[in-house]
C-alpha positions in Angstrom: 90.1 77.3 117.3 88.2 80.2 118.7 84.9 79.0 117.5 82.1 79.8 119.9 79.5 77.1 119.9 76.0 77.4 121.4 76.7 75.0 124.3 79.8 76.8 125.5 77.9 80.0 125.1 75.4 78.8 127.6 78.1 77.3 129.8 79.9 80.6 130.1 76.7 82.5 130.6 75.4 80.3 133.4 78.7 80.6 135.2 78.5 84.4 135.0 75.4 85.1 137.0 76.0 88.4 138.7 76.4 87.2 142.2 77.8 90.1 144.3 81.0 89.1 145.9 81.8 92.7 146.7 79.8 93.6 149.7 81.7 96.7 150.7 82.4 100.0 149.1 80.3 102.8 147.6 79.7 100.8 144.4 78.6 97.6 146.0 75.7 96.2 143.9 76.7 97.8 140.6 77.4 95.4 137.7 80.0 96.5 135.1 81.1 94.7 131.9 84.6 95.4 130.6 85.5 94.5 127.1 89.2 93.7 127.4 91.6 96.2 125.9 94.5 98.4 126.8 94.7 101.9 128.1 92.2 103.6 130.5 89.5 101.0 130.2 91.2 98.3 132.3 92.4 100.9 134.8 88.9 102.3 135.2 87.5 98.7 135.6 90.1 98.0 138.3 89.2 101.2 140.2 85.4 100.4 140.0 86.1 96.9 141.2 88.2 98.3 144.1 85.3 100.4 145.1 82.9 97.4 145.3 81.4 97.1 141.9 81.2 93.6 140.4 83.2 93.7 137.1 83.2 91.0 134.5 86.0 91.2 132.0 85.1 89.9 128.5 88.2 88.6 126.7 89.0 86.9 123.4 88.8 83.1 123.7 92.5 82.7 123.4 93.3 85.4 126.1 91.6 84.1 129.2 94.1 83.5 132.0 93.8 81.7 135.3 94.5 83.9 138.3 97.0 81.3 139.5 99.2 81.6 136.4 102.6 83.2 136.7 101.9 86.0 134.3 98.8 87.3 136.1 98.3 91.0 135.7 97.7 93.0 138.9 95.4 95.4 136.9 93.0 92.5 136.5 92.4 92.0 140.2 88.9 91.7 141.6 87.3 90.7 138.3 85.8 87.6 136.8 87.1 86.6 133.3 85.0 85.2 130.6 85.9 84.2 127.0 83.5 85.3 124.4 84.1 85.4 120.6 82.4 88.5 119.5 82.9 87.7 115.9 80.2 84.9 116.1 76.5 85.5 116.6 76.3 83.2 119.7 79.1 85.3 121.4 77.4 88.6 120.6 74.1 87.2 122.1 76.0 86.0 125.2 77.4 89.6 125.7 74.0 91.2 125.1 72.5 88.9 127.7 75.1 90.2 130.2 74.3 93.7 129.1 70.6 93.0 130.0 71.6 92.9 133.7 74.5 95.4 133.7 74.7 99.0 134.9 77.7 99.9 132.7 79.8 98.7 129.8 83.4 99.8 129.3 85.1 99.4 125.9 88.1 100.9 124.2 88.0 99.9 120.6 88.6 102.2 117.7 85.5 104.1 116.5 82.9 101.9 114.8 84.3 98.5 116.0 81.6 97.8 118.6 78.9 98.7 116.0 80.5 96.4 113.4 80.5 93.6 116.0 76.8 94.2 116.7 77.1 95.5 120.2 77.3 99.2 119.7 75.9 101.7 122.2 72.5 102.0 120.5 72.0 98.2 120.6 73.1 98.0 124.3 70.8 100.9 125.2 67.9 99.3 123.3 68.4 96.1 125.3 68.8 97.8 128.7 67.8 101.5 129.1 69.8 101.9 132.4 73.1 100.8 131.0 75.8 103.5 130.6 78.4 102.8 127.8 81.8 104.2 128.4 83.9 104.4 125.3 87.4 105.7 124.6 87.9 106.0 120.9 91.7 106.5 121.0 91.5 109.8 119.3 91.6 111.7 122.5 87.9 111.6 123.1 86.2 109.7 125.9 82.5 109.5 125.7 79.9 108.3 128.0 76.6 107.4 126.5 73.5 106.7 128.6 69.9 107.8 128.7 70.4 109.4 132.1 73.1 111.9 131.3 74.2 111.8 127.6 77.5 113.2 128.5 80.4 113.6 126.1 83.9 114.4 127.4 
């Protein structure tokens, strides 16, 4: 279980064309990818979604929930969910194809995890120069990496 085959990779990807459902708000038209986690990442994604950005939440294959389920989390409102197994090459490529069209990526893994998975900030910026990568490394530092502002907080 949890294998990510090439056909399901394409299936998920074709279902996730960034079609703007949010037509209101100051961030309408922005496309954000959130790598599922805990802490400030999901809250930031929720706030961006509330302000009109289109947010796609990438979760582990086992973790995707239907919005009609009884244990639906209110912090996930306004987002599309997709299951991608980032430990397989097809899953990494599916995520990088989403990054190609995204304005920002939000992740909250420990330092080095995204790089080990093959979707670190350098790779994302190589694929899409306009993407901002927001990372919280859980050591108290939040860093935003993009070619436009190279800010570290």
